[in-house]
Every structure is written in structure tokens, then in C-alpha cells.
C-alpha positions as CSV (number, residue, x, y, z in Angstrom):
1,M,-5.6,124.9,79.2
2,G,-8.8,126.6,78.0
3,I,-12.2,125.1,78.7
4,N,-15.1,126.5,76.6
5,S,-18.7,125.8,77.6
6,K,-21.5,124.9,75.2
7,L,-19.5,125.5,72.0
8,S,-20.2,123.6,68.8
9,F,-17.2,121.3,68.6
10,S,-15.2,120.2,65.7
11,L,-11.8,118.5,65.5
12,I,-10.2,121.8,66.5
13,S,-12.5,123.1,69.2
14,V,-13.4,122.2,72.8
15,I,-16.8,121.9,74.5
16,F,-18.1,121.7,78.0
17,F,-21.6,120.7,78.9
18,I,-23.2,119.6,82.2
19,S,-26.5,118.0,82.6
20,I,-28.3,118.4,85.8
21,I,-30.2,115.5,87.4
22,G,-33.3,116.8,89.1
23,G,-35.6,119.6,88.2
24,A,-38.5,118.2,86.2
25,Y,-37.9,114.7,87.5
26,A,-39.9,113.4,90.6
27,W,-36.9,112.1,92.6
28,P,-37.2,110.6,96.0
29,P,-36.8,112.8,99.1
30,G,-33.3,113.9,99.7
31,F,-32.1,112.9,96.2
32,S,-30.3,115.5,94.1
33,G,-27.2,115.3,91.9
34,Q,-25.5,116.1,88.6
35,L,-23.2,114.4,86.0
36,G,-20.8,116.5,84.0
37,A,-18.7,115.5,80.9
38,Y,-16.4,117.7,78.8
39,F,-13.3,117.7,76.7
40,E,-10.0,119.4,77.5
41,S,-7.2,120.2,75.0
42,E,-4.3,122.5,74.5
43,G,-4.7,125.3,72.0
44,S,-7.5,125.9,69.5
45,T,-6.6,123.1,67.1
46,V,-6.7,119.3,67.6
47,N,-4.7,117.3,65.0
48,P,-4.4,113.6,64.5
49,G,-1.9,112.3,67.1
50,D,-2.8,114.9,69.7
51,T,-3.8,114.0,73.2
52,V,-7.2,115.1,74.5
53,Y,-8.8,114.5,77.9
54,I,-12.3,113.5,78.7
55,H,-13.5,114.7,82.2
56,I,-16.3,112.8,83.9
57,N,-17.6,114.4,87.1
58,P,-20.6,113.1,89.1
59,V,-21.7,115.1,92.2
60,N,-24.1,114.1,95.0
61,T,-25.8,117.4,95.9
62,G,-28.7,115.9,97.9
63,S,-29.2,114.7,101.5
64,S,-29.2,111.0,100.8
65,D,-26.1,108.9,100.3
66,W,-25.6,107.0,97.0
67,E,-24.5,103.4,96.8
68,N,-23.8,101.0,93.9
69,V,-22.8,103.9,91.6
70,T,-21.6,102.9,88.1
71,I,-21.2,105.3,85.2
72,Y,-21.0,104.4,81.5
73,A,-18.4,106.5,79.7
74,P,-17.2,104.8,76.5
75,I,-14.2,105.9,74.5
76,P,-15.6,107.7,71.4
77,A,-14.9,106.4,68.0
78,G,-11.9,108.2,66.6
79,L,-10.0,108.2,69.9
80,Q,-7.6,105.7,71.3
81,Y,-7.4,105.1,75.0
82,I,-4.1,106.0,76.7
83,S,-4.7,106.2,80.5
84,T,-6.9,107.3,83.3
85,T,-6.3,109.4,86.4
86,A,-8.6,110.1,89.3
87,P,-7.6,113.1,91.5
88,D,-9.3,111.5,94.5
89,R,-7.5,108.2,93.8
90,L,-10.7,106.4,93.0
91,M,-10.0,104.1,90.0
92,G,-12.0,101.2,88.6
93,Y,-12.4,102.4,85.0
94,D,-12.5,99.7,82.2
95,P,-11.7,101.2,78.8
96,L,-12.9,98.1,77.0
97,T,-16.4,98.3,78.5
98,G,-16.4,102.0,79.2
99,I,-17.7,101.3,82.8
100,W,-16.5,103.3,85.7
101,T,-17.3,101.6,89.0
102,I,-17.5,104.1,91.9
103,G,-19.5,102.3,94.6
104,E,-20.4,104.8,97.3
105,M,-20.9,108.6,97.1
106,L,-21.9,110.3,100.4
107,A,-24.3,113.2,100.7
108,N,-21.8,115.4,102.4
109,G,-18.1,115.8,102.5
110,R,-15.3,114.9,100.2
111,S,-16.9,111.7,98.8
112,S,-19.9,113.6,97.4
113,D,-17.8,114.8,94.3
114,K,-15.9,112.3,92.1
115,S,-13.7,113.0,89.1
116,L,-12.2,110.8,86.3
117,I,-9.9,112.0,83.6
118,I,-9.5,109.8,80.5
119,A,-6.5,110.6,78.3
120,C,-7.0,109.7,74.6
121,K,-5.1,110.0,71.4
122,V,-6.8,111.4,68.3
123,L,-6.5,108.7,65.7
124,P,-4.9,109.5,62.3
125,D,-8.1,108.9,60.4
126,A,-10.3,111.1,62.6
127,S,-12.1,113.7,60.5
128,G,-14.6,116.5,60.9
129,P,-16.6,117.2,64.1
130,I,-16.5,114.3,66.6
131,T,-19.4,114.2,69.0
132,L,-20.4,112.1,72.0
133,L,-24.1,111.6,71.5
134,E,-26.7,112.5,74.1
135,G,-26.9,109.8,76.7
136,S,-23.6,108.2,75.8
137,V,-22.2,109.2,79.2
138,K,-24.7,108.2,81.9
139,F,-25.4,106.5,85.2
140,L,-25.8,102.8,84.8
141,S,-26.9,102.2,88.4
142,L,-27.4,104.3,91.6
143,V,-29.1,103.4,94.9
144,S,-30.4,106.1,97.2
145,V,-30.0,105.3,101.0
146,Y,-33.2,107.1,101.8
147,D,-34.9,104.9,99.2
148,Y,-33.4,101.8,100.7
149,Y,-34.6,102.5,104.3
150,H,-37.9,104.2,103.6
151,Q,-39.2,102.0,100.8
152,G,-38.0,98.7,102.2
153,G,-35.6,97.9,99.4
154,A,-32.9,99.1,97.1
155,T,-34.3,100.5,93.8
156,P,-31.7,101.4,91.2
157,Y,-32.2,104.6,89.4
158,N,-30.9,104.5,85.8
159,V,-30.4,108.1,85.2
160,A,-30.0,108.9,81.4
161,G,-27.7,111.9,81.6
162,T,-27.9,114.5,78.8
163,A,-24.2,115.3,78.8
164,Y,-22.8,116.0,75.3
165,C,-19.2,115.2,74.6
166,P,-17.7,116.9,71.6
167,L,-16.5,114.4,69.1
168,D,-18.3,113.1,66.0
169,L,-15.9,110.8,64.2
170,G,-18.2,109.6,61.5
171,D,-16.4,106.8,59.6
172,S,-13.7,105.0,61.5
173,I,-12.7,102.6,58.8
174,I,-9.0,102.1,58.4
175,N,-7.3,104.1,55.5
176,V,-10.1,106.7,55.2
177,A,-8.2,109.9,54.7
178,S,-8.8,112.8,56.9
179,V,-8.1,116.4,55.8
180,I,-7.5,119.5,57.7
181,H,-7.9,122.8,55.8
182,G,-6.4,126.0,57.0
183,G,-6.7,129.5,55.5
184,G,-7.6,130.5,52.0
185,S,-11.0,129.6,50.5
186,G,-11.8,126.7,52.7
187,T,-12.8,124.8,49.6
188,S,-13.2,121.0,50.2
189,Y,-11.1,118.8,47.9
190,P,-11.2,115.0,47.4
191,M,-8.2,113.6,49.1
192,N,-6.3,110.3,48.7
193,I,-2.8,109.0,49.0
194,S,-1.9,106.4,46.4
195,A,0.6,103.7,47.4
196,T,1.9,100.7,45.5
197,P,2.2,98.1,47.0
198,T,0.5,98.5,50.3
199,N,1.6,95.2,51.8
200,G,4.4,92.7,51.5
201,I,7.5,91.2,53.1
202,G,10.1,93.7,54.2
203,P,12.2,95.3,53.0
204,L,9.2,96.7,51.1
205,T,9.7,99.5,48.7
206,V,6.6,101.6,48.1
207,Q,5.8,104.1,45.4
208,F,3.7,107.0,46.7
209,K,1.6,109.5,44.8
210,A,0.2,112.7,46.1
211,P,-3.4,113.8,45.5
212,N,-4.0,115.5,42.2
213,I,-4.6,119.1,43.2
214,A,-4.0,122.0,40.8
215,N,-1.0,124.2,41.7
216,A,0.1,121.9,44.5
217,L,3.5,122.5,46.0
218,N,5.7,122.1,49.1
219,W,5.0,118.4,49.8
220,S,6.0,117.1,53.2
221,W,5.7,113.3,53.6
222,D,5.9,111.4,56.9
223,F,6.0,107.8,55.9
224,N,5.8,106.3,59.4
225,Y,3.9,109.2,61.1
226,D,6.6,109.9,63.7
227,G,6.6,113.7,63.2
228,I,9.8,113.6,61.0
229,I,9.6,114.7,57.4
230,D,11.0,111.9,55.2
231,S,10.6,113.4,51.7
232,N,9.7,116.6,49.9
233,L,9.1,115.0,46.5
234,E,5.6,115.0,45.1
235,N,5.7,111.2,44.2
236,P,8.5,109.6,46.3
237,T,9.4,106.1,47.0
238,W,10.2,104.7,50.5
239,T,11.6,101.4,51.7
240,Y,10.2,99.9,54.9
241,N,12.7,97.5,56.5
242,N,11.0,96.4,59.7
243,P,7.7,94.5,60.0
244,G,4.6,96.5,61.2
245,N,1.7,98.6,60.1
246,Y,2.6,102.1,59.1
247,T,0.4,105.3,59.0
248,V,1.4,107.8,56.3
249,G,0.9,111.6,56.5
250,L,1.3,114.2,53.8
251,T,1.1,118.0,54.1
252,F,1.1,120.3,51.1
253,E,-0.5,123.5,49.8
254,N,-1.7,125.1,46.6
255,G,-1.3,128.8,47.3
256,T,-4.7,129.3,48.9
257,D,-5.3,126.2,51.0
258,Y,-3.0,123.9,52.9
259,F,-3.8,120.3,53.4
260,T,-2.9,117.4,55.7
261,V,-3.8,114.0,54.5
262,V,-3.4,111.0,56.9
263,K,-4.0,107.4,56.1
264,S,-4.0,105.1,59.1
265,D,-2.2,101.7,58.8
266,L,-1.8,102.2,55.1
267,I,1.3,100.1,54.7
268,H,1.6,96.6,56.1
269,V,5.1,95.2,56.2
270,L,5.2,91.5,57.0
271,G,7.9,89.7,58.9
272,S,10.7,87.8,57.2
273,I,8.8,84.5,57.2
274,V,5.1,84.6,56.6
275,N,2.4,81.9,56.1
276,S,0.3,83.4,53.4
277,R,-2.8,81.6,54.6
278,T,-2.7,82.5,58.3
279,N,-0.5,85.6,58.0
280,A,1.5,84.2,60.9
281,T,5.1,85.4,61.0
282,Y,8.2,83.6,62.2
283,T,11.8,84.4,63.1
284,S,13.0,80.9,62.2
285,I,12.2,78.5,59.4
286,Q,12.0,75.4,61.4
287,S,9.6,77.0,63.9
288,M,7.4,77.8,61.0
289,I,7.5,74.2,59.8
290,D,6.8,72.8,63.2
291,D,4.0,75.1,64.0
292,V,0.8,73.1,64.4
293,N,-1.0,75.8,62.4
294,T,1.2,75.3,59.4
295,L,-0.6,72.8,57.2
296,D,0.1,70.7,54.1
297,G,-0.3,72.9,51.1
298,D,0.5,76.2,52.8
299,T,2.6,78.8,51.0
300,I,5.4,80.3,53.0
301,L,6.9,83.6,51.9
302,F,10.5,84.6,52.7
303,G,11.6,88.2,52.7
304,P,15.2,89.1,51.8
305,G,17.7,88.1,54.5
306,N,20.1,85.5,55.8
307,Y,19.0,82.4,57.6
308,T,21.4,79.9,59.3
309,E,19.6,76.6,60.0
310,N,19.5,72.9,59.2
311,L,15.9,72.3,58.1
312,V,13.8,69.2,58.1
313,L,10.8,69.6,55.8
314,N,8.2,67.1,57.0
315,K,5.2,68.8,55.6
316,S,4.1,69.5,52.0
317,L,4.8,73.2,51.8
318,I,5.5,75.8,49.1
319,L,8.6,77.7,50.2
320,T,9.0,80.9,48.1
321,A,11.9,83.4,48.4
322,L,11.1,87.0,47.6
323,G,14.3,88.8,46.8
324,V,17.7,87.5,47.9
325,V,17.2,84.9,50.6
326,N,20.4,83.0,51.8
327,L,20.0,79.7,53.6
328,T,23.2,78.6,55.2
329,S,23.9,75.4,57.0
330,L,24.2,75.8,60.8
331,D,26.1,72.5,61.0
332,D,28.0,71.8,57.8
333,S,27.9,68.1,58.4
334,H,24.1,68.1,57.9
335,P,22.1,69.1,54.8
336,V,20.8,72.7,54.7
337,I,17.4,71.3,53.7
338,T,16.2,67.7,54.2
339,V,12.9,66.8,52.6
340,N,11.6,63.4,53.9
341,S,8.7,61.4,52.8
342,A,6.2,63.5,54.8
343,G,7.5,66.5,52.8
344,S,6.6,64.9,49.5
345,G,4.8,67.4,47.1
346,S,6.8,70.4,48.4
347,V,8.1,73.2,46.3
348,I,11.3,75.1,47.1
349,Q,11.9,78.1,44.9
350,G,14.2,81.1,44.6
351,F,16.7,80.4,47.4
352,N,20.5,80.6,47.7
353,I,21.5,77.4,49.5
354,N,25.0,76.9,50.8
355,G,27.4,76.0,53.5
356,A,26.9,72.2,53.9
357,L,30.6,71.5,53.3
358,N,30.4,67.9,54.4
359,S,26.8,67.2,53.3
360,Y,24.1,68.2,50.9
361,G,22.6,71.6,50.0
362,V,19.2,69.9,49.5
363,N,18.6,66.3,50.4
364,L,15.5,64.5,49.1
365,D,15.3,61.4,51.2
366,S,12.5,59.1,50.1
367,A,10.6,62.2,49.0
368,N,8.4,62.2,45.9
369,N,6.8,64.8,43.7
370,V,9.0,67.6,45.1
371,T,9.9,70.6,42.8
372,L,13.1,72.5,43.2
373,T,13.2,75.5,40.9
374,N,15.2,78.7,40.5
375,N,17.5,78.1,43.4
376,T,21.3,78.8,43.5
377,I,23.1,76.0,45.3
378,T,26.7,76.4,46.0
379,G,29.5,75.6,48.5
380,N,28.3,72.2,49.6
381,Y,29.7,68.6,49.3
382,V,26.7,67.8,47.0
383,G,24.4,70.5,45.7
384,I,21.2,68.4,45.3
385,Q,21.0,64.8,46.5
386,L,18.1,62.5,45.6
387,S,18.0,59.1,47.4
388,N,15.2,56.6,46.9
389,S,13.1,59.4,45.5
390,E,10.7,59.5,42.5
391,N,8.8,61.8,40.3
392,N,10.6,64.9,41.4
393,T,11.3,67.9,39.2
394,L,14.6,69.9,39.4
395,T,14.4,72.8,37.0
396,S,16.2,76.1,36.3
397,N,18.5,75.8,39.3
398,T,22.1,77.0,39.3
399,V,24.3,74.4,41.0
400,T,27.9,75.5,41.3
401,G,31.1,75.2,43.3
402,N,30.1,72.0,45.2
403,S,33.1,69.9,46.2
404,W,31.8,66.7,44.7
405,S,28.7,66.6,42.5
406,G,26.2,69.3,41.6
407,I,23.2,67.0,41.2
408,C,23.3,63.4,42.4
409,L,20.6,60.7,41.9
410,D,21.0,57.5,43.9
411,K,18.3,55.0,43.4
412,G,16.1,57.7,42.0
413,N,13.6,56.9,39.3
414,H,11.2,58.8,37.1
415,N,12.7,62.2,38.0
416,T,13.0,65.2,35.7
417,I,16.2,67.2,35.7
418,S,15.6,70.1,33.3
419,G,17.0,73.5,32.4
420,N,19.6,73.6,35.2
421,T,23.1,75.2,35.0
422,V,25.7,72.9,36.6
423,L,29.2,74.1,36.7
424,L,32.5,74.2,38.7
425,N,31.7,70.9,40.6
426,Q,33.8,67.8,40.4
427,E,30.9,65.9,38.8
428,G,28.1,67.9,37.2
429,I,25.0,65.6,37.1
430,F,25.6,62.1,38.5
431,L,23.2,59.2,38.4
432,S,23.8,55.9,40.2
433,N,21.4,52.9,40.2
434,S,18.7,55.2,38.8
435,S,16.3,54.5,36.0
436,A,13.6,56.1,33.8
437,N,14.8,59.6,34.5
438,T,14.8,62.5,32.0
439,I,17.9,64.7,31.9
440,N,17.2,67.4,29.4
441,N,18.1,71.0,28.4
442,N,20.7,71.3,31.1
443,N,24.0,73.2,30.7
444,A,26.8,71.3,32.4
445,Y,30.2,72.9,31.9
446,N,33.6,73.5,33.6
447,N,33.2,70.6,35.9
448,T,36.4,68.9,37.0
449,Y,35.5,65.5,35.6
450,T,32.2,65.1,33.7
451,G,29.2,67.0,32.7
452,I,26.8,64.1,33.0
453,T,27.6,60.7,34.4
454,A,25.4,57.6,34.8
455,I,26.4,54.3,36.4
456,N,24.4,51.1,36.9
457,G,21.1,52.5,35.6
458,G,18.8,52.0,32.7
459,E,16.3,53.6,30.4
460,N,17.2,57.1,31.1
461,L,16.8,59.9,28.6
462,I,19.6,62.4,28.1
463,Q,18.3,64.9,25.7
464,G,19.0,68.5,24.5
465,N,21.8,69.2,27.0
466,T,24.9,71.2,26.5
467,A,28.1,69.7,28.0
468,H,31.2,71.6,27.3
469,N,34.7,72.3,28.8
470,N,34.5,69.6,31.4
471,G,37.8,68.1,32.5
472,V,37.2,64.6,31.3
473,S,33.9,63.8,29.5
474,G,30.8,65.6,28.4
475,I,28.6,62.5,28.9
476,L,29.8,59.2,30.5
477,L,27.8,56.0,30.8
478,Q,29.2,53.0,32.8
479,K,27.5,49.7,33.3
480,S,24.3,51.2,32.0
481,I,21.6,49.8,29.6
482,N,19.0,51.2,27.3
483,Y,19.7,54.9,27.4
484,N,18.7,57.4,24.8
485,I,21.3,60.1,24.3
486,T,19.8,62.5,21.7
487,G,20.1,66.1,20.5
488,N,22.9,67.1,22.9
489,T,25.7,69.6,22.1
490,I,29.0,68.3,23.5
491,Q,32.1,70.4,22.9
492,N,35.6,71.0,24.1
493,N,35.8,68.5,26.9
494,G,39.2,67.4,28.1
495,W,38.9,63.8,26.8
496,S,35.7,62.4,25.3
497,G,32.5,64.0,24.2
498,I,30.4,60.8,24.8
499,C,31.9,57.7,26.5
500,L,30.3,54.3,26.8
501,D,32.1,51.9,29.2
502,S,30.4,48.5,29.5
503,A,27.1,50.2,28.4
504,N,24.7,48.2,26.3
505,G,21.6,49.0,24.2
506,I,22.4,52.7,24.1
507,I,21.0,54.9,21.3
508,I,23.2,57.9,20.5
509,T,21.5,60.0,17.9
510,G,21.3,63.5,16.6
511,N,24.1,64.9,18.8
512,T,26.7,67.6,17.9
513,V,30.1,66.5,19.2
514,S,33.0,68.7,18.5
515,G,36.4,69.8,19.8
516,N,37.0,66.9,22.1
517,E,40.1,64.6,22.2
518,E,37.8,61.7,21.5
519,G,34.4,62.4,19.9
520,I,32.2,59.3,20.7
521,F,34.2,56.6,22.5
522,T,32.9,53.1,23.3
523,V,34.7,50.3,25.2
524,H,33.4,46.9,26.3
525,S,30.0,47.9,25.1
526,Q,27.4,46.0,23.0
527,D,24.3,46.4,20.9
528,N,24.5,50.2,20.7
529,T,23.3,52.4,17.9
530,I,25.3,55.5,17.0
531,S,23.4,57.4,14.3
532,S,22.9,60.8,12.7
533,N,25.5,62.5,14.8
534,S,27.7,65.3,13.8
535,V,31.3,64.7,15.0
536,A,34.0,67.2,14.2
537,N,37.5,68.3,15.1
538,S,38.4,65.6,17.5
539,T,42.0,65.6,18.5
540,F,42.4,61.9,17.9
541,T,39.3,59.9,16.8
542,G,35.8,60.9,15.8
543,I,34.1,57.6,16.7
544,S,35.9,54.7,18.5
545,V,34.6,51.1,19.1
546,L,37.2,49.3,21.3
547,N,38.2,46.3,23.3
548,G,35.5,43.7,23.2
549,S,32.7,45.8,21.9
550,Q,30.4,44.0,19.5
551,N,27.1,44.2,17.6
552,N,27.3,48.0,17.4
553,N,25.7,50.0,14.6
554,L,27.3,53.2,13.3
555,T,24.9,54.8,10.8
556,S,24.5,58.1,9.0
557,N,26.9,60.0,11.0
558,T,28.9,63.0,9.6
559,E,32.4,63.0,10.9
560,S,35.2,65.4,9.9
561,G,38.5,67.0,10.9
562,S,39.8,64.4,13.4
563,G,43.5,64.4,14.0
564,F,43.8,60.7,13.5
565,T,40.9,58.6,12.3
566,G,37.2,59.2,11.6
567,I,36.0,55.8,12.8
568,L,38.3,53.4,14.6
569,V,37.1,49.8,15.4
570,Q,39.7,47.9,17.4
571,N,39.6,44.4,19.0
572,S,35.8,44.4,18.5
573,N,33.5,42.3,16.3
574,Q,30.3,42.5,14.3
575,T,30.2,46.3,13.8
576,D,28.0,47.7,11.0
577,I,29.4,50.9,9.6
578,E,26.9,52.3,7.1
579,S,26.0,55.5,5.3
580,N,28.5,57.7,7.2
581,T,30.3,60.6,5.7
582,L,34.0,60.7,6.8
583,Q,36.1,63.5,5.6
584,D,39.2,65.7,6.1
585,N,40.7,63.5,8.8
586,G,44.4,63.6,9.6
587,W,45.0,59.9,8.6
588,S,42.1,57.6,7.8
589,G,38.4,57.7,7.3
590,V,37.9,54.2,8.7
591,C,40.4,52.0,10.4
592,L,39.6,48.3,11.4
593,D,42.3,46.9,13.7
594,Q,42.0,43.3,14.7
595,V,38.3,43.0,14.1
596,T,36.1,40.4,12.6
597,N,32.8,40.2,10.7
598,T,32.5,44.0,10.3
599,T,30.7,45.5,7.4
600,V,31.6,48.9,5.8
601,T,28.9,49.8,3.3
602,V,27.7,52.9,1.3
603,N,29.9,55.3,3.3
604,S,31.5,58.4,1.8
605,F,35.3,58.7,2.2
606,Q,36.4,62.2,1.3
607,N,39.8,63.7,1.4
608,N,41.4,61.4,4.0
609,P,45.0,60.5,3.4
610,E,44.2,56.9,4.0
611,Q,40.5,56.6,3.2
612,A,40.0,53.2,4.7
613,L,42.1,50.3,5.9
614,A,41.9,47.0,7.8
615,V,44.7,45.5,9.8
616,G,44.4,41.9,10.9
617,G,41.2,40.2,11.6
618,Y,38.9,38.5,9.1
619,G,35.5,38.3,7.7
620,N,35.2,42.0,7.1
621,S,33.7,43.5,4.0
622,F,33.6,46.8,2.1
623,D,30.8,47.4,-0.4
624,G,29.3,50.3,-2.2
625,N,31.3,53.1,-0.6
626,Y,32.2,56.3,-2.3
627,W,35.9,57.1,-2.6
628,S,36.8,60.7,-3.5
629,D,40.2,59.5,-4.8
630,W,39.3,56.1,-6.3
631,D,41.5,55.2,-9.3
632,S,39.9,52.7,-11.5
633,N,43.2,51.8,-13.1
634,D,44.7,50.9,-9.7
635,P,41.9,49.5,-7.5
636,R,42.6,50.0,-3.8
637,V,43.4,47.1,-1.6
638,I,42.0,47.8,1.8
639,D,43.1,44.7,3.7
640,G,46.4,43.5,2.3
641,D,46.4,40.4,4.5
642,N,43.1,39.2,3.2
643,N,43.2,40.9,-0.2
644,V,40.0,42.8,0.6
645,T,38.9,45.6,-1.6
646,D,35.6,47.4,-2.1
647,A,33.2,45.1,-4.0
648,H,31.3,47.9,-5.7
649,P,33.2,51.2,-5.3
650,Q,31.3,54.3,-6.2
651,I,32.8,57.2,-8.1
652,K,29.8,59.5,-8.2
653,L,27.5,60.7,-5.4
654,T,23.8,60.2,-6.3
655,V,20.9,60.7,-3.9
656,G,18.9,57.5,-3.8
657,P,17.5,54.9,-1.5
658,H,20.3,54.8,1.0
659,S,20.4,57.2,3.9
660,P,21.8,59.8,3.6
661,L,23.2,59.1,0.2
662,W,23.2,56.4,-2.4
663,Y,26.4,55.9,-4.3
664,G,24.7,54.8,-7.4
665,I,27.3,54.2,-10.1
666,S,29.6,51.1,-9.8
667,Y,33.0,50.8,-11.3
């Protein structure tokens, strides 16, 4: 190790300077001493990351002993403390305060000369000459024994040493680049490493960009500053998997100069679970929830990964998954996530939730105003369960492969279920004892039984959904009242498109129903309105009103291509069939079987083998219908038992006051 005395010092040089106490000062009799401070390093160049040594050496050269000796020797900016050694085994150095407590230094002998060596690491953002300013290493206190005995008291002498220590860091702010030039012109260039992003949850992929220097070549990137070259590209990407702060180094040249650019703590990779307000990180989700520093309204970010827990969300939190985050039930008999009343107002977004084979993926239990969005929920008994919960929003979730229902509302009111994809469950969306909910724009398909089922509820809106290829029904209502089923597309279900069973006051309007065995099927249902629907290609019947149903209104529907009958009313009374278009069915347009007091008015019967007929019953009437095959020379008897025919058959279609057509010319 070479030690150079009184040299101007930069980051790559070493200096030694000793200040002598005495001389021009009027010290007490017998008092004489000196304080030395210098740097020691290997070689002629000091780079960021190297270890340097600060030597502190006080010497009592007088005839009086010293007591209460303390020396101030702070760690210079730009250096990081590593350790201290004292060859004479005298310790007592505090790197936080920079105070070295010595105590006694005798006038003669071994204890008159003390030595402290402080090992330090050069920080990555150290740049330029680094200097210990005059007086920065000095005696804080010193008592001369001669002074003590001959002047009647102990008078401390605060000796301002003039030792220079050779580091001048300048700016020690994090991320300030330092540059080492070697060879060539020595020209100074502006230096900066560009990185996007510089912080986030790991795994974090960062795009780096080298400084824009003409003719630059031979890039060597060290993304975690461990001395290993990670890339030789000019503008590489790198993925940080583990949490921590990362210093980045780059070395390159341009033919005349070479450069090393270092940015300390440039990249900040957060742990897997992070509270965005406090920046606290966690290894488990429940510990995050239970932390007293986690408050209502906090946003919790989740990095990609797998978590196996059963969570109870009892605070109003925003849980956000960044990347692929899998939440799996630790105990499959308990929900993966339970949100109770204290968790009302929470948001859960972007997770894969699975594994509660005998329970729920997400269970909202008396929780209100919760939002579930963009989650994939699979492999549970029930995907999403709402019990006694109101004003919640379930949107854009994929709920698939749950052994019973995808989404289940039990005693849940005023909730919105919108834009979800629900497939491959036994039941798609299931409502029980629930009212005033909005079920809209969902895609429910390939479920074993039904796409959407509602039992014992009222005043729910089912609008704009697609329900197709379900094993039994697209939409099924049982023991329900005052629903509005509107604007849905219901296709290719195993039995019925829409089924009402003991459902009353239902409005079914503007739906497209096609390719089902039964199009719209009602049984034991009253006071319903079925209007302006398009019903096509049913295997058996387009619209059926059966078995004790009464006071139903079938208006302005377009029905075609059923294998059997367009509209079938059987064992039901007081049905109004008006302004419908019934065409191209396998047998009849309208069939009344054992019904009473049913009116069939201003409908259009086109190209049905048996346009309309009535069997049994009484008090039924046909009036003003259009018949594509009416023969004025052989008026058609519709009900042979009661000699019923059309009172005013139409033979020409004319647009007029009836909706959608007025059949305006009577025979």
C-alpha cells in the first residue's frame, strides 16, 4: 500500500497530512502533541465500490499526561462505514456520531500514541475529488494533568486540528451519476442512464437506455452492481425478480475516452404485497389486512405470484393485482376471500381466485358497496356468493368451472352484475330471494342447467345478456314477480330460451330467442307481457302459455320456423294474442287447446300448414287477422266445435294504426 504525503487528492489519489499541535500556540508547561489523519488505498485509482481506510493518529509528545481525550472523526460524505480497527486494541468509535472516545493518553510509553483505522466503501455516486475539510478531524476535549494540578482544576483544551482528509464528494444525492474518464482527450460529457420504470412490484422488467454519446461502443451493463456484466447491448431490458434497491453501472467507450456511469439505488423493486400509502411490504395477505397501519381506503398492490390463504377482509381496501396473481384456498371448506360488513366499500380487481372446492371463491357476507372486477374465479363450489349484501358491483369477471353456480345472490338487493362471462358451471347466475338487482350485458353459456335463474325474487332487471348453449334454459324465473327481461340474446339452449314457472307480472320484450327446443315457455304464470320479441327456429314451439296461466298478453312478436306451433295456449285462460307475425312453422301459427276467453286479433299468419286452430274451450275469438292462404269462397272454420271463424279476415297487408301492421281490407 502506497501512502503519499501532501498530494492534491481526487477519487483516484491518496493524501497524507499531519497537523502539529504546538508551535505558535501558548500551551501550558509540559503540553505538546500532534493529530494526524490520512487516507490509504491500494493502487492509483479508487473506483466506486472500493474500500479505503482513514487513519487517525493522536500522539502525546509532551511531559504531561492527557485525560478525557475525545476526537471527532466523521465519515466523509460519499463513503459508507464498514468497520474499525485499533492496533492497540483501544476501541470506542461511534460511526454515527463520528466520536472516538480514548480517555487517557500518558506522556511516556506505549499509551502516548493511539491509532484508529476506519474502513469505508466508496459509494457508487461518489464523483470528483472528495475532501475532508480543515478542522473536520479534531480534538473535542483534552485535559492536561499539569493543568489540573497546577491551576486547581481541569480545563479542557478544544484543539482545532488542521488535518486535511482527501475526499470531496460534492453532491451525495441518490441517483446522481458519477463518471470516471480514462485516456484520450479527457473531455467531460453529460452522463445519465435512462430507466423505465424505476420502481414497481417484482418481477419488474426495466428498459434501460445508454447515454447519447457519439461513436459509443462496447457497452457493459451491470444491473445489480455485483461486478458481473449482465448485458452488452446499448439499450437492454432486465427483469428484477427480488425486492430491493438496485444500483446500476455502465461502462462504454467512444474510441478516445472510456466512461463508467453509476447510478446508486436507481431501481426500486417492491415486495410482493405493498401498501401504496405506507410502502410497507408483506409476505402474507392476511398479515397486511391485520396490520394496524393498514387503514380503510388504502390501496394494496400485489406482484405476480401464488398465494395460498383464506382471507377475511374486514377493512375497506382496494386490492389490485399487477400481473398474474393466483389466490388459492388454504382450506377448501372455507372461502378464498370473505368480505364482511367491515369490509364494505372494498375493491377486488385482477385476481385468479380458486380452490374452495366446498365453499366460495369470494363471499360477500352482509357487505355493501363492494366492487369485484376483472377477476377470474374458477374451481370453487360457488364462484361469487352474495348473502344479505346490497349495492355491490360485479363487473367484467370470468367465472368458470365452479361445481354449482358461477354467481349466486341470496337475499341480495340493489346489486349490479354486469359484463361478466359465466360458463361451465352447473348454474350460471343464480338469484334467490333477491330484488331490485340489475343483471345486464353478461355472457352466460355452456352451463349445465341454466344461464340465468331467479327464484322467489322481484323487480329485477335482466337486460342485454347473452345466454346460449346452456343445458336446460337460457333464462329461468320461478315464483318471481315484476321482472323486466329485455334486449337479451338467447340461443341454442337445451330446452327453453326463456321459461316462466309461477312467475307473475313479468315483462319480456325486445329479446332475440332462437334455436331452442322451446322459445318462450310459461307455465302457471299470470299477468305477463310478452312483446316485440324475435323468436325463431324453435324445435317445438315458439311461445307457449300452459297449465293454469292467465291474463297474459302476447303482442307484436315475430315468430318463425318452429317445428310444431308458433304460439300454443293450453289449459290457460284470458290470453290476448295481438299483432304478432307467425310464419313458416311446421304445423300451426296459433293453437288454442282447452282455453277460454282468449282473443286472437290482427295477427299475420303466413305459410303455416294449419294457420290457426282452436280445440275445445269456449269464449275465444279471432278478428282482423291476416291469412296468407285465405280463400273467400271457402271461409276457414277455426273452431269446429263452436263454429268460430275470423270475424274480419284480412287478405292484404296495409300499414296502419295497429302495431306492427294493420290488416286493412276486410273480406
